[in-house]
N, C-alpha and C positions, 0 to 999 in steps of 0.2 A: 389287748395291749396296743395294737396298732391304732385302734379307734381312739383310745385315750390319749395317745401321743398327738394324734391329729387335732384333738380338741385343745390341747395345751399350747399349740403353736399360735402365736399372734401373727396374723397375716395382714400385711398392709398393701393396699392397692397402689398402682402407680400414682405418685403425687410429687409435688415440688416442695421440699422442706429446706428453706435456706439455700436454694439453688441446687440442692442435691436430689436426684431422681431415685426413688426407692421402688424396686420392682417386686411385684407379688411373685412368690415362688411358683414354679410350674406345677401343674397337676401331676400326680403320681399315676402313671399308666397301670391299669389293672386294679385300681382301688376306686370305688368299692370292690370288694371281692364278690364273687357270684358262684352259687352252687345250684345245680338242677337236681331235683329229687328223682326224676326219670326223664331221659331224653327222648324216648319213643314209647307212646302209649296208645291204647285203644280209646276211641271216642267215649267220653263219660268219666274217664279216670282223671282225677285232679293232679296237676303238676305244680310243685312249689319251687319258687326261686328264692333263695335266701343267701345271706352273707353278712359282712361287716362293712360299715361305712363310717364317716365322720359322725360323732355322737350328736343326737338331737338335730339332725340336718334333714331337710326336705329332700326326698328322692323321687325320681320319676322312672317308671318302667317304660322303655321305648321299644317299638316294633319297627323293623325295617320294612317299609312298604314299597310297592312297585312304582308308585307315582310321586310320592312325597318324601321319599327317603326315610330317615328316622323320625318317628312320630310317637309322642307320649300317649300311652293308653291307660295308665294307672299311676297313682301317687300315694306316698306314705311318708312317714318320718321315722328316722332311726331312734332306737331306745337309748337309755342312759349308758348302756353297754355298747352302743353302736350297731346293734343287730337290726335286721329288717327282714321282711318276707313279702313276696308277691305271689299271686296265683297266675300262672301262665295262661295265655289264650287257649281255650278249649275246643275251638272249632277245627274242622279237618284241614290239614295242610302242614307245611313245614314253616316254622316261625323262627326268624332270627331276632334275638332279643338282647338288650343290654340295660344296665341300670346307670342312671346319671344323677349326680348331685349338682344341680344348676348353680351357676355363679351367683354370688351375693355382692354387696358393696365391699366386703372385705375378704371374701373367699373366692378362689378360682373354681371353675368347673372341674369336676372329677368324674371320670367315665370308666365303667368296668369293661372287662373284655366281653366279647359277644358270644352268646351260646345259642344252640339250636334245639328246639323242641318240635318233634313230629307227632302229629295226631292222625290216626288212621281209622277207617271204618272197622266195625267188629266182624266183618265178613270180607271176602275177596271180591271186590267190584269187577263186573264183567266189561268186556269191550276194550276199546282203545281211547286214550285221552283226547284224540283229535275229533271224535265223533260228537260234535255239538255245533250249534249255530246261534247267531244272534237273532232275536225276534225281529229287531229293526235297529237302526241307528247304532252302528258299531261303536262300542266304548261308552255309550250313555249308561248311567247307573243311578240307583238310589244312593243317598248319602248314608254309608254304613255307620257313621259316627253319631247318628241320631235315631231314636226309636221310630219304627214304622207302626203307626197306630191303626187298628182295624175295628170295625163293628160288623155285627151279623144280623141280618134279617132272617129269622128262623121260619117265617111263614112258608108252608109248603114243603119243608124238609121232614125227614124221618125223625123219630123221637130222640135219637142220640146224636143227631146231626151237629148240634152246637158243640157238644163235647168233642166230636171227631174233628171239627174245624179247628177248635182251639188246640187240640193235640197236634194237628198237622203243622200249625204255625210254630208251636214249641219245638217240634222235631226238626223242622227246617232251620229254625234259629240255632239249634245246637250244632248242626252240621255246617252252617254257613257263617256264624258269628253275627248275623243280623239280630237286632233286638226287636221282636214283635210285641206290641203292647195292646192287650185286649181292652177296649173301651166300653163294652157292653152291647146291648141289642139296640135295634132301631127298626122303625117301620118304613124307612126310606128304601126305595128300590133302585137298582142300577139302571141308569139311562145311558146305555152304552155309547150312543152317538152324540151325547151332550156333555157339556163340561160345567162343573160348579154345583152338582147335586149332592156331593158328599156332606154329611153332617159336620159341623164345626169341629176342628181338632181331630178329624178322621182322615187317614191317608188311604185306606183300603176299605171298600164296602163289599161284603159277601151277601149274595142274594139267591133265592130259589125262584125260578120262573118256569113257565110252560112254553113249549114250542110255539103255541099259537100267539104268544106275545113277544117272543124273542126268536127271530128268524134264524139265528145262528145255531139253535138247538135242533138240528135236523139230521137225518141220515145217521142216527146212532150217536151223535155228539152229546155227551153227558155233561160237559162243562166247557166254559170259556174263561180265559184269564187275560187281562190286559191292563193298560194304563195310558197315561198321556206322556209325551216327551217334548221338552223344549230346552235348548241351550245345553245339551249333553246331560240333562237331568231327567230322571224318570219320576213320576209323581201321579197322584190321583188314580190309584189302582182299583181294579174291580175283579170280582169272580162271580160268574153266573152258573148255577147248577140246575140241572133239569129235574123239576119236581115230578115229572111223569115216569122217570127211569126207576127201576128197582134193581138194586145190587146189594151184595153182602157189604157189611161195614168196611172190611179190609179193602174191597175194591173201591169203595167211595173214598177212603183215605188215599189210595193210590191216585185217583182222579184229582182230588184236592191238592195233593202234593205237586202233581204235574202242572196244575193251574197256578200254584204259587210260583213255580219255575217261570211261567210266562210273565207273571206280575213282576218278577225280578229282572226280566229282560231276555230270558232264554227262549230260543226257537226250538224247532223239532230236530231230533237226532235222526240219522239214517238207519240205524240198526235197532232191531227189536230188543237188544241187550240193554238199551238205555231207557230210563224212566221217562225221558223227554221224547221218546218215540211217539208218533202220532196216535197210536192205538194202544190201549191198556191191555196187556196180556199177562198170564201167570209168570212169564219169563222176565218181565221188567218191572216187578213190584218194588225193587230197590234201586237206589242211585247207582249208576254205572261209572266207569272211569271217565267217559265223556261228560256226563252230567257234573261230576265233581270238578273236572277241569273248568267247566263253564262257570260254576258257582264261585270258584276262586277268582275268576276274572271280574266278577261284579261285587265281591265281598270286601270286608275290612282289610284284607291283606293288600288291596290296591291302594288303600289310604282314604282319608276323608275327601269329600268334594271341597275344593278350595273356594269356589264361588258361592256367595251366600244365596240361600233360596229366595228370599225376598217375597214380594207379593206379585202375583201374575197380573200384568196390566190388563185393563178392560179391552184394549184393542189388540192384545197378543193373539197369536195363532199357534197354540200348541197342537201337536199331532197325536191323534189317537192310534194306538197299535194294540193288537190282541190276536189270540189264536185259541183253537180248541184243544 
């Protein structure tokens, strides 16, 4: 009923009619209405936001971000009955959300009350939230509002390596909110100290190499992850895996996940309880509290990067960073 009445009201913007100023009515606080199907869930469970708003009106779901304030993350249009629904963000963290009916030429903006949705890991993470570090360039990030594309050079890897790499990117995406997009295979190899070798349309290249060709794969180092940095933006990522190492698939996925952490800008943790600890052990197969705190610092809850990516000038000097 509330939605129908809203549709029947003729709203006039501020205008001068015969010398008379007509004011548009103020927005009704708390309308659209908003209901959360579950305010606290385990990673993987879908949460729906639903309610009523002005009929046949465009709505935006907004997330309160650390750097950009309220930021739209999804859009829809209300039904003839004024109903709507959104799927809440599913990555790990606490998300403050609201629904907004943007202003039009004849209608004022209407904003719902804010609600909180918390998503947690399906296990109890170890360690303390402060146990993490930046790989380099404090605050530099990938833009979480655009997909990160990747290709795999499977040469030298074990038979199921490609499937495990793709699974790793999917699982990191579920936890962080980053959208990793697989672009297929390639014969290109990572040239760690050079820039510009990535195939067109590829943000990250994954490759298998031997210690004889990659000096960083020594003293038991099974993987290296890194990227380039310029003007607060991380880009042109790489992952190099040691084709001479032999490990169970579960260990390889742990190594791959660790290297994706480096690609995203995470450095090493101090405690063996964190997956980003420098050594892979049975006690740090899963993300710890420090890891998760670090991932929140670089993910979509911080907000989109506001500066456009643009094209890297030929005379630019991006900085290479990486770690094992």
